[in-house]
N, C-alpha and C positions, 0 to 999 in steps of 0.2 A: 661520741663514741669513736669517731674517726681518730681523734687526737689521742685517745686512750690506747688504741691499737698501735698507732704510730709511735707513741711514747715508749711502749714496751719493746717495739722493734728497735728503736734507737738506743734504748738502754742496753739491750742485748748486744747490739753492734759495738757500743762503747766498751762494754765489759769484755767482749771477744777480742777487740783490739788491744786492750790492756793485758789480757791473758797471753796473747801472742807476743807482746813486747816485753813482758816481765815473767820470766820462767818461774820465779819464786812464788808468784801468786796464782800461777796457772791452775793448779789443782783445786785451790779454794774457790775459784770462780766458775768452774764447770757447771755446777748445779744452778747457781743464779743465772747464768747465761741461758741454759735450757729452759728455766722457769720463764724468763722474759720472752724468749721466742715462742714458747708454747702458749703463753698468755696472749701474745700478739695475734696468733692464729685464732684462738678462741674468741677474743673480742672482735676480731675482724669478721668472722663468720656470724657472730650474733648480730653485729651491726647490719650486715647485708640481709640477713633473714628478717630482722625487725623492720627494715626500711622497705624491702621489696616483696617479702612474702605475702602480706595481706592483700596487696594489689593483684596478685596472681592466685589468690585463694590457697596459698601454701602456708599454713600456720604450723609452726614448729612447736609441738607440745614440749613443755619443760624448758622453753627457751631461757627463761629467767632463773630457773632453779637447777640447771645442770652445768657441769664442767666437762661432760663426756664428749670428747672430740668425735668419737665414732657416731654418736647420736646427732651431733650438730652437722657433721659431714653428710650423713644420710638426708637430713633436712635440706641441706644446700644442694645436693644432687637432685632432689625432687624439684626444688625451685629452678634449677638450671633446665631440667626437662620441661617445666611449665613455660619457660620463657624461650625455648628453642625456636628458632625461626623468626623471632621478632626483629623488625627492622630490615628484613630481607626483601621487602616489596620494592 
């Protein structure tokens, strides 16, 4: 899952660099760039929630069936609240 998130981020970065360097293709690359960056965020959130949520009893419903970033972000905030203060001893 880590490599999927990183792959989308790198793809978005490569496309963005191409768009900045080549004015002729700039407008055709905007949506693919946004898709890659958005998917990187989605898969990154899902990975963190899947790996760390169960250990802290924070199970995100619809984790495998949604693409809703608002929902995933809400789950992530609950996970962050559940882990607040860890490692501060």
